[in-house]
N, C-alpha and C positions, 0 to 999 in steps of 0.2 A: 407523217405517216412513214411508209417504208422507203420512199424515195426512188422506188422502181417504177418505170413507166414502160409498158410494153408496146411494141410495135406489132400491129395486128395484120395478119394476112388470111385471106380466104383459103380454106382447105383445098378448094379446086385449083387455086393458083399455086399453092405449094406443091400439089401433085403434078402439075404441068411442068415438064422439064424446061421449057423455054422461059415460063414465068418464074420458075424456081431460080434459074440462073440470074434473071433480071433482079429478083428480090435480093439474092446474095450480093450482087453488084451494088445495089441501092444501099444495103446495110454497110457495106465497105465504104461507100462514098460519104455516108453519114458520119462514120467513124473518123475518116480522114478530115472531113470539114470541122468536126469538133476539135480534133487535135490542131488544125490550123488555126482556128479561132483562139484556142488557148495560147498558142505560141505567138499570135499577132493580135492580141486584145485591143491595142490602141488603133491599129489599122481597121480592124473589124468595127469597133465602136464608132470611129469617124464615118465609115460608110454606112453603117446602120442608122446612125443619127441623121445623116443626110436623107436617107430613104424615107424616114418617118417624121422628118421635120422637127427633131428635138435637138436641144443643145448637146453637143458631143461629150462635154464634161459629165453631164448627167448620165448619159448612156454608159460611159466608161466606168464611172463610180458604181452604177448598178451592176455592171458585169463583174467588177472586181469583188463586190460583196457576194454575188452568186457563187463565184469561184471559191471563196472562203467557206461558204456554207455547204456546197455540194459540187463535187467533181462530176461533170456530165460526160458520160462515155457509153458507147455501145459495147456491151459485154455478152459473152456467151451465156445461155441459161444455165443457172446453177442451183443446187439444192438450197443454198443460202438465200438466193433471191426468192425462191418459191416459198420458203419458210417465212421470210419477211413479210411477203404479201399474205400469207395465211394468217399471220398474227393480226394484220390489219382487218382481214374479213372476220376473224374471230372476235375482235374488238367491236366491230360493227354489229355482229350478231348479239353479242352481250349487251350492247346498248339499245338493241331493238330496232336499229336502222335496217338490218336484214332480218327477215322473219324467222330464219333458222340458220344454223351453222351450214356453211358450204365449203366444198373442197375447191381450192383455186388450181390445183395441180393440172386438171385437164386444159386449162387456159394457156399453159406454157408448152413450148415445143423446142426440141433440140436440134431440129433439122439444119439450122444455119450455124450451129456452134463452130463447126470446122471452118466455114467461110469467114466467120467473124474473127476467129483466132488467127488465121493465116493472112488476114488483110494487113499488108505492110503500110506503115505510115511513114 
């Protein structure tokens, strides 16, 4: 499908200045943790494998395959991301999975674009 995964926040939390700041901080922390994982894949795989009681080589190989398929990162909302998700929704409507065509644009928000963009890694 599109490969885009949204992080959802309640409108009331986005409107609250304190919660808004906490969400921006959270998004930055996710972005930083993803960058760290990518740069320290073997260390991450060893720790994660230990936590879930699976052989480390299996976790590492799976992580390497995931990196080849899709680079995971937190990005600001873009017209391209919205269009990509709209294509998925249109495909679902055409296949009858959705009863009618829907617009996905209202699901996307640009409130945190600046915070994501300025987050230093």
